[in-house]
N, C-alpha and C positions, 0 to 999 in steps of 0.2 A: 270588878272590871279591870281595876288598874292593878290588882295581882295577878290577873290573865296577861294582859298587857306586859308585865314585867316579864313574866315566865315565859312569854312566846319570845320577847327580845333575848333573853339567856339563853334559850335553843337555838336561834339563830345564830347567836354569838359564839356559842360553844361549836357549831357542825359547819358553820362557813368555812372555817381553816380545812376543816377533813373534807368538805365536799371540791373546795379548791385545788387541793391536791393530789386529786383523781385525773390521771392523764386524761387527753382529751379520747384517744385511741379506747380506753376503757367504756366508755358512757355506751357505745352502741351495741358492744359486747353482751349476749343473754346467755346466762348460765347455763339454760335449758330451753327447750322449745316452749315448755308450759310456764315459763316465767317472763317478767317484762325486765327489758333492761336498762340500765340507769338513766339511758336519753329518755326512754318511753315514759318512765316515772316525771322525771324533770319536767316533760313536755306538759304533761296534764295537770 
């Protein structure tokens, strides 16, 4: 269980700066009608 927690913490630490670097206007943009926007994924 500790290993899983450490892996999740590492993933969060690695991806947080990348997600924070995405401009706010890009979140609701859908790549195409069949895909989810970043905002829709983030809400769920």
